[in-house]
N, C-alpha and C positions, 0 to 999 in steps of 0.2 A: 538403483533400478527399482522399478515398481511392479506391482501386480498387473497394472495396465499394460506395461511393456511385454510381460509374459503372455498375456491374453492376445495382444496384437500379433505376436509371433505364432502362437499355437492355435488360435481361433477361440471363438466364444460359444461354440455349439455345446449344449449340455443336454444329455439324455436324462429324462426324468420318468418316474413311475408313480402310480397311484398307491396310497396306503392300503388299498384293498387287494392289491396283487398278492397272490400266494407266494410263500417262500420258495417252494420248489420251482415255480415259474421264474422267480427273481434270480435264482441260482443259474438257470439256463440263460437268462437275459444277460447277466454279468459275463458268463463264459462266451456267449455269442458276440458280445460287443468288446470283448477283451479288456474289460475294465474291472477295477477292484472295489469300486463303490458307485452308488447311484443316488442322486438326490430324489427324495420323495416329496412330491408337491400335492397340496390340497386345493381347496377351492380358490379360484383367482390366481393360481400359480404360485401361491405362497409356499415357502419351505416348511414342510411338516416334519421332516426328519432326513436322515441319511442312512442308507443301508450299506454296510461294508462287509467284506469277507469275514472280518473279525466278529461282527455281530452274528453272522450265520454260524460260525464255529462255536461261539459261546452258547447259542441257542441249542445246537445239536448236542453239545456236551452236557447241557442242563436237562434237556427233555428227550434226548434220543431222536430217532427218526420221526417221531410225532411233530417235532418242530417244523418239519418241511411242509406240513399241512396247514400251518397257521398263516394268517395274513402277515405281511411284512410289518404292519403297524404294531404287531405284538413283539417284534424283536429289534426293530430299527432303533437307532439313537435319535431320540426326539429333541434333545437339547443340543442344537447344532451351533457350533462356533462358525462364524463367517468372517470374511474380511472384505475390504473395499479395494477398488482399483488404485487408490492412493497409498495403500500399505506398501512399505518397502520389503524387499526380499528378506532382510534381516528380521523385520517384525514378524513376517509370515513364518520364518524358520523358528522363531521363538514360540509362536502360537502352536505350531505343530509339535515341537519338542515337548513343551509343557503339557499339552493336551494328549500327547501320545497317539496322534492320528496322522494319516498320510494323505488325506483328501480334504480340501477346504473350499466350500462354495464361496463365490464372490457375489456380493450383493451391492447394488446401488439404488438408493431411494426405495428400499424394500423389495426390489425386483432382482431375481436371479439373472446375472449377466455372464457367468462363467464358472468354471471350477478349475482349481490347480491342484496338482499332486506334488508330493515330495520330489519326484523325479524332475518335474518342471522347475522346481526351486533349485535343486542341486545343479541342473543343467545351466540355469541362469547364473548361479554363483560361480561355476567353473568358467563360463565365458567372461564374467567380470574380472576374475583373477588373471586369466590369460591376457585380457586387454590391458590391465594394469601393469602386468609384467612387461608386455611389449612397449608400453609407454615409458616405463622406467629404463628399459634397455635403450630406447631411442634417445632419451634425455641424456643418459650417460655417454652414449656414442657421439653426441653433438658437442 
């Protein structure tokens, strides 16, 4: 299975924010949208970074409450790992595990086309394993 399959099932809508958004506003934005990370886009819709709950926790731990008054450009992860729709579930699992992150923007031809989370990947992997088990049972029964 591929990232394209995951996006076809869950949808391709991605909420994005500007690098100038304040951190306190971004915290509310994440909570209101019930998401753990948001893609930060700059001019032309290009990915400028990603802001995760982990980025916010690290900033507050380092700077205290003053971190909440900074723009998210000061605390976001600016070196963003992305994947393409043709990446396999196993490739994405490896990227997420090695990078120690839970959200992965999907890019095609330099354009943001979706985002997947570790939950999406695990859900897909469970479906794959259940389907494989059913196929093996059907083969054995025949």
